[in-house]
N, C-alpha and C positions, 0 to 999 in steps of 0.2 A: 171621763170629764171628771175635774178634781171637786169645781166651784160651782154647782146647778141654781144657789140663789139668786141670780142674774135672772134665770129661767124664769126660776117660781115665780117673781116679782112680776115679769113681763106675762106669762102665764093668768097669773090674777088679772092681771090690766085689760087683758082681751077675751076673756072667760066670757064665753054665751055671743061673743062678738063675732064669731069666724065658724067655718064650719067645721061642722061635727068629726072627721076625721083628722082637719089641722088640728083642731083641738084636744084629740087623742093622742096624734105623735108630739105636741107640747106636753101634753100631762107628760106622756113616758120620756121624755127629754128631760122634763125636771125632775123627773123621778128617779135618774139616771143614778145619783149615791144611793140611793137605798138597795140596786138591784148589786152594784160593788161588791155589797157583803155576801149576799147569794153567790152571784160569780166566783169569789172566794173559797167559799165553802166547798162549790160545784168543782172548783179547781182542786182542792187538797182531798174532797172522796175521791176523786178519777186517781190521783195520785198516789193514796191509799190504797186503791183495788188493784192497780198495778203494781204496787210493791207487794201486796198480798199474792198476786199472780204467780211474782217472781218466786217468792218465799215459798208456796207451793212446789212451782215448777221445780225449786232447788231440794226439798222436802225428799220430792219423787226421786229424784237422783239419791239424794242419798240413801233412801229406803232400798233402791235397786242396787245399790254397792252392798248394803248391809245384808240381800237376799241372796246374791252373789257370793258374797263372806260365807256367809250362813253354808249355803250347798257346801261349799268347798271344804268348808267344816265338816258336816256331813259324810263327803266322801272320804276325809283323811280318817275320820274313826270309823267307815266301813271297811276300808283298805287299810287299817291298824288291826281291826277282828280277823280281815284275812289276814294277814302277815301272822299274825300270834297263829294261829292255825297251820298256817303253813309249815312253822318253824315246829311246832308241835308233830305234826304228822312228819317232817324232816328228823324231827330229834328221836320219835319211833321207830322210821326205818333202818335209823345209824345202829341205834341199840339192839335188832334183829340182824342188821347185819354184823354188829361184832359177834351179838352170838354166835352168827353161822361161821364166822370166821374163827372164834375159840375152837367151835367143833371140828372145822378143818383143819386147825394146829394139830388139834387132841389126835383125831386120827393119821396126821401123818408121823404124829411124835408113836404113838401105838405099833403103824407098820414100819417104820425104824425100830423099833426094839422088836417087834417080831420077826423082823429078816435079819437080826443080829445073829 
C-alpha cells in the first residue's frame, strides 16, 4: 500500500466505535507504510545472508583447490628429493662399475702382455 493516509483518517473517525478486533486490523492497515521500511530491511538482510553464504561456499571451494595444489607441491618436492637420491645412488653405482671395468681392462691388458 503506497498511501495509508485515507485509512488513518477513517481509523481515527471510527476509533472506539467498532469491536477491538476490527479496530486492531484497521490500525495495522493504517500503519502499513511504517512496516514497509522494516520489510525492505528484512529483504536486504536476507539477500545479504544469501550472498554471504554464497561467498562462504566459494571460499571453501577455493580453499579446497588450494589445499589440493599444496598437497601436489608437497608430493612433487618429495618426488624431487627421491629422484635426486636415485641420481646420486646411480652415479655412485656408475663410478663403481667404471672402476670395475678399468680393473677388468687392466687385467686383460696384463694377461695379453703375459701371453706375448
